[in-house]
C-alpha positions in Angstrom: 0.0 0.0 0.0 1.4 3.4 -1.1 1.1 5.9 1.8 -0.4 9.1 0.4 1.5 11.3 2.8 0.3 14.7 1.4 -3.4 13.8 1.8 -2.9 11.9 5.1 -1.1 14.8 6.6 -3.9 17.1 5.5 -6.5 14.9 7.4 -4.2 14.8 10.5 -3.9 18.6 10.6 -7.7 18.8 10.5 -8.3 16.2 13.2 -11.0 17.3 15.8 -11.5 20.6 13.9 -15.1 21.7 13.7 -15.3 21.1 10.0 -16.7 18.2 7.9 -13.8 16.8 5.9 -15.1 16.0 2.4 -12.7 14.0 0.2 -13.7 14.1 -3.5 -12.1 12.6 -6.5 -12.6 10.0 -9.2 -13.3 6.4 -8.5 -10.4 4.3 -7.6 -8.1 7.3 -6.9 -7.4 6.2 -3.4 -10.1 7.8 -1.2 -11.0 4.6 0.7 -7.4 3.7 1.2 -6.8 7.2 2.6 -9.5 6.6 5.2 -7.9 3.2 6.0 -4.4 4.9 6.5 -6.0 7.6 8.7 -7.9 5.1 10.8 -4.6 3.4 11.4 -3.1 6.6 12.4 -6.0 7.2 14.9 -5.6 3.8 16.4 -1.9 4.1 16.9 -2.4 7.5 18.6 -4.7 6.5 21.5 -8.1 6.3 19.7 -10.0 3.1 20.5 -11.7 1.1 17.9 -15.1 1.8 19.6 -14.7 5.4 18.8 -14.4 4.8 15.0 -17.4 4.0 12.7 -16.7 3.3 9.0 -19.3 2.7 6.4 -18.8 2.1 2.7 -22.0 2.7 0.7 -20.8 0.6 -2.2 -20.8 -2.5 0.1 -24.0 -4.5 0.0 -23.6 -5.1 3.7 -24.5 -1.5 4.3 -27.6 -1.5 2.0 -30.0 -1.3 5.0 -28.4 2.0 5.9 -29.2 3.7 2.6 -32.1 5.3 4.3 -30.6 8.5 5.8 -32.9 8.3 8.9 -31.9 4.7 9.6 -28.2 5.6 9.0 -28.4 8.5 11.5 -30.0 6.4 14.2 -27.6 3.6 13.7 -24.6 5.9 14.1 -26.1 7.8 17.0 -26.7 4.6 18.9 -23.1 3.5 18.6 -21.5 6.8 19.8 -19.1 6.6 22.7 -20.2 9.2 25.3 -17.7 11.8 26.6 -15.2 10.9 23.9 -14.6 12.1 20.3 -16.1 9.7 17.7 -14.7 9.6 14.2 -17.3 8.8 11.6 -16.3 7.8 8.0 -19.0 7.7 5.3 -17.4 6.4 2.1 -19.2 7.1 -1.3 -22.0 8.7 0.7 -23.6 10.0 -2.5 -25.3 6.6 -2.8 -27.5 7.5 0.2 -30.5 9.7 -0.9 -30.7 12.8 1.2 -27.5 12.0 2.9 -26.9 15.7 3.6 -29.7 15.6 6.3 -27.9 12.8 8.2 -24.5 14.6 7.7 -26.0 17.8 9.1 -27.5 16.3 12.2 -24.2 14.4 13.0 -22.1 17.4 12.5 -23.8 19.5 15.2 -23.0 16.8 17.8 -20.0 18.0 19.9 -18.4 14.6 20.0 -18.5 13.8 16.3 -15.6 14.3 13.9 -17.1 13.6 10.5 -15.3 12.5 7.3 -17.0 11.8 4.0 -16.1 10.9 0.4 -17.8 11.1 -2.9 -17.0 10.4 -6.6 -19.1 13.3 -7.8 -18.5 17.0 -7.6 -22.2 17.7 -7.7 -22.5 16.5 -4.1 -21.0 19.8 -3.1 -23.2 21.9 -5.4 -26.5 21.0 -4.0 -28.3 20.8 -0.7 -25.1 19.9 1.3 -23.4 23.1 0.2 -26.5 25.0 1.2 -27.0 23.3 4.6 -23.3 23.4 5.5 -22.0 26.6 4.0 -18.7 27.5 5.7 -18.7 24.3 7.8 -16.9 21.9 5.5 -13.5 21.7 3.8 -13.0 19.9 0.5 -9.9 17.8 -0.2 -9.6 16.9 -3.8 -7.9 13.7 -4.3 -6.2 12.6 -7.5 -4.6 9.3 -8.6 -0.9 8.9 -7.9 1.7 11.5 -8.7 4.9 10.4 -10.4 6.6 10.8 -7.0 4.1 8.6 -5.2 4.2 6.1 -8.1 8.0 5.9 -7.8 7.9 4.5 -4.3 6.4 1.3 -5.8 9.4 1.0 -8.1 12.5 2.2 -6.3 14.9 0.4 -8.8 13.6 2.0 -11.9 15.3 4.9 -13.6 13.4 8.1 -14.0 12.9 7.7 -17.8 11.7 4.2 -17.7 9.5 5.1 -14.6 7.9 7.9 -16.6 7.3 5.7 -19.7 5.6 3.1 -17.4 3.6 5.7 -15.6 2.2 7.0 -18.9 1.4 3.6 -20.4 -0.1 1.9 -17.2 -2.0 4.7 -15.6 -1.7 6.5 -12.3 -4.5 4.7 -10.6 -3.1 2.9 -7.6 -4.5 -0.6 -8.3 -2.9 -0.8 -11.7 0.4 -1.3 -10.0 -0.9 -4.8 -9.0 -1.6 -5.6 -12.6 1.7 -4.2 -14.0 2.8 -7.7 -15.3 0.1 -7.9 -17.9 -0.7 -4.8 -20.0 -4.0 -6.4 -21.0 -5.1 -6.6 -17.4 -4.3 -2.9 -16.9 -6.3 -2.0 -20.1 -9.3 -4.2 -19.0 -9.2 -2.5 -15.5 -9.2 1.0 -17.0 -11.9 0.1 -19.4 -14.0 -1.2 -16.6 -13.4 1.9 -14.5 -14.2 4.2 -17.4 -17.4 2.4 -18.2 -18.4 2.4 -14.5 -18.0 6.1 -14.3 -20.0 6.7 -17.5 -22.8 4.4 -16.4 -23.0 4.7 -12.6 -21.8 8.2 -12.0 -23.3 9.8 -15.1 -25.9 7.8 -17.0 -27.8 6.5 -14.0 -27.8 9.8 -12.2 -28.8 11.8 -15.1 -31.3 9.1 -16.3 -29.7 8.7 -19.7 -30.9 6.0 -22.0 -28.1 6.1 -24.5 -24.4 6.9 -23.6 -23.0 6.8 -27.1 -22.9 10.5 -27.7 -21.5 11.1 -24.2 -18.7 8.7 -24.9 -18.0 10.3 -28.3 -17.7 13.7 -26.6 -15.2 12.3 -24.1 -13.3 10.7 -26.9 -13.1 13.9 -28.7 -11.8 15.6 -25.6 -9.2 12.9 -25.1 -8.0 13.6 -28.6 -7.8 17.3 -27.9 -6.1 17.7 -24.6 -4.1 20.9 -24.4 -5.9 22.5 -27.4 -8.0 25.5 -27.1 -11.6 24.4 -27.8 -15.1 25.9 -27.7 -18.4 24.1 -27.2 -19.4 25.3 -30.7 -16.2 23.9 -32.2 -16.8 20.5 -30.5 -20.4 20.5 -31.7 -19.4 21.6 -35.3 -16.6 19.1 -35.5 -18.8 16.2 -34.4 -21.6 17.2 -36.6 -19.4 17.4 -39.6 -18.4 13.8 -38.8 -22.0 12.8 -39.1 -22.5 12.7 -35.4 -25.0 15.5 -35.0 -25.0 17.0 -31.5 -26.2 20.4 -30.3 -24.1 22.9 -28.4 -26.5 22.6 -25.4 -26.0 18.8 -25.3 -22.2 19.2 -25.6 -22.2 21.7 -22.7 -24.2 19.3 -20.5 -22.0 16.4 -21.4 -18.8 18.3 -20.5 -20.3 19.3 -17.1 -21.2 15.6 -16.4 -17.6 14.5 -17.3 -16.1 17.3 -15.0 -18.5 16.5 -12.2 -17.3 12.8 -12.3 -13.6 14.0 -12.3 -12.9 12.4 -15.7 -12.1 15.6 -17.2 -10.8 19.2 -16.0 -11.5 22.4 -17.8 -9.0 25.3 -17.6 -10.3 28.8 -18.4 -8.2 31.5 -20.0 -6.7 34.5 -18.3 -5.5 37.7 -19.9 -2.1 38.4 -18.2 -1.7 42.0 -19.5 -5.4 43.0 -18.8 -5.5 40.9 -15.6 -9.0 39.7 -16.5 -10.7 36.4 -16.9 -11.8 35.4 -20.4 -15.0 33.7 -21.1 -14.2 32.0 -24.5 -11.8 29.2 -25.4 -10.7 26.8 -22.7 -8.3 23.8 -22.5 -9.3 20.4 -21.2 -7.1 17.7 -19.5 -7.9 14.1 -18.5 -7.7 12.8 -14.9 -5.4 10.1 -16.2 -3.5 10.2 -19.5 -3.9 6.4 -19.9 -7.5 7.1 -20.9 -6.2 8.7 -24.0 -4.4 5.5 -25.3 -7.4 3.5 -24.1 -9.8 5.4 -26.3 -7.5 6.4 -29.2 -4.8 3.6 -29.3 -1.2 3.8 -28.4 -0.2 4.9 -32.0 -2.0 8.3 -31.6 0.0 9.6 -28.7 1.0 13.3 -28.8 3.6 13.2 -26.1 3.9 17.0 -25.9 0.3 17.3 -24.9 0.5 14.2 -22.6 3.4 15.9 -20.7 1.4 19.1 -20.6 -1.5 17.2 -19.1 0.7 15.6 -16.5 2.2 19.0 -15.5 -1.3 20.4 -15.2 -2.3 17.6 -12.8 0.8 18.2 -10.7 0.1 21.9 -10.4 -3.3 20.9 -9.1 -1.8 18.6 -6.6 0.4 21.4 -5.4 -2.5 23.6 -4.7 -2.4 26.1 -7.5 -5.4 27.8 -9.1 -4.5 27.3 -12.9 -5.5 29.3 -16.0 -4.3 29.3 -19.7 -2.5 32.5 -20.2 -3.0 35.1 -23.0 -0.2 37.6 -23.3 -1.0 39.8 -26.3 -1.0 37.3 -29.2 1.1 34.8 -27.3 -0.3 31.8 -25.3 1.3 30.8 -22.1 0.4 27.1 -21.1 -0.3 27.8 -17.5 -0.7 30.8 -15.2 -0.6 29.4 -11.7 -1.9 31.3 -8.6 -1.3 30.3 -5.0 -2.2 32.9 -2.4 -0.4 36.2 -3.4 2.0 34.3 -5.7 1.9 34.0 -9.5 4.0 31.7 -11.6 4.0 31.1 -15.3 4.8 27.8 -17.0 5.5 26.7 -20.6 5.6 23.1 -21.4 7.4 21.4 -24.3 8.6 17.9 -25.1 12.0 19.3 -26.2 13.5 22.6 -27.0 16.8 21.3 -28.6 15.6 22.9 -31.8 16.5 26.6 -31.9 13.3 27.7 -33.4 11.2 25.8 -30.8 13.2 27.2 -28.0 12.8 30.6 -29.4 9.0 30.2 -29.6 8.6 28.8 -26.2 10.7 31.5 -24.5 8.9 34.2 -26.6 5.6 33.4 -24.8 7.2 33.9 -21.4 9.3 36.9 -22.5 6.2 38.6 -23.6 5.1 39.0 -19.9 6.3 42.2 -18.5 6.1 41.4 -14.7 8.8 39.8 -12.7 7.0 36.8 -11.4 8.8 33.4 -11.7 8.8 31.9 -15.2 9.4 28.2 -15.9 10.1 26.2 -19.1 9.4 22.5 -18.4 10.9 20.0 -20.9 12.0 16.4 -21.1 15.5 17.5 -22.3 18.1 15.8 -20.0 19.7 19.0 -18.6 20.0 20.4 -15.1 18.2 23.7 -14.3 19.2 26.2 -17.0 18.4 29.9 -17.0 17.4 32.0 -20.1 17.5 35.6 -18.9 15.7 34.7 -15.7 13.4 32.1 -17.2 14.3 28.7 -15.6 14.4 25.6 -17.8 13.7 22.6 -15.7 13.8 18.9 -16.6 10.3 17.6 -16.2 11.2 14.4 -14.4 13.2 16.3 -11.8 10.3 18.7 -11.4 7.8 15.9 -11.0 10.0 13.8 -8.6 10.8 17.1 -6.7 14.5 16.7 -7.0 
């Protein structure tokens, strides 16, 4: 089991705080394992097993608790008096009106409450209304390259990266690494579960073919500026007629289930958010080869996708930058800090280097600027712009 230290330490820092800890993220990204690690931490730090209640609502053994009133009474009857109780509700979105049970449990002084969900919509409905200002969301992703590397301590960085791209960052795929077909079957099953269980069933869709086509289009266009109209027009031209309204709905469903992330644009010079033209990135780049085949890999955009996900892990708010007529891959905000990132597979070609540096050089301010590439060089400076090897950056060397 890979210890997800960053997420575990976050939960530890929030222990006994008067906040509901809501861990969100795509299926099989490690949320249940995180709760197991945290329970082990509690047990090793003086908390008795009687003070801990754990319920996974994808387990048929807990089906009788899928009524929120029954769930509430069941938990309440097992609370240890005069001690803090740690309540874990895993995939709680499977309990209709779960937010009512959560709200009632939260107001009890001796309850520290932790919940997970595989849909972002759970925080946009009644739960958010009921608990405004009383919860904190921890967005969990599959393994980073650094986390992944702990399972393969003898692999060199380049081989590790190739394996990471080919076999996915979902934790359980490490157990299937000996047979690529098993990895592919696992990803296919995961993908279809999200499409059917997290989207189709919830939205009462009778046909998922167009939804899958939209996701396949997005997988083929990671890192490209796209608009909803462009998606609709392109698919319609390919005899797959689909309205802009339907495309917009499908994109929101895919984002809610964490299969896809949208990145809006930001005008660096005007310091303004732009409403048109976004980029999209996948939760795991292995979905791209699953849907498009290995021969259609654009490794420049794959690297860009991985850098985007890493910036998210590091807590940045991320935008696509517009600097005059130039495009900057990422404008990253964290607190009062701003950083700029340009990503390229290689800049050994002089014209490519000039182009990539030009986008960063067009920015007049003095915030840190980085060029991330796979070129095997140590940190290099181009008039203050730091060129960094992507693997060193991802492994935090």
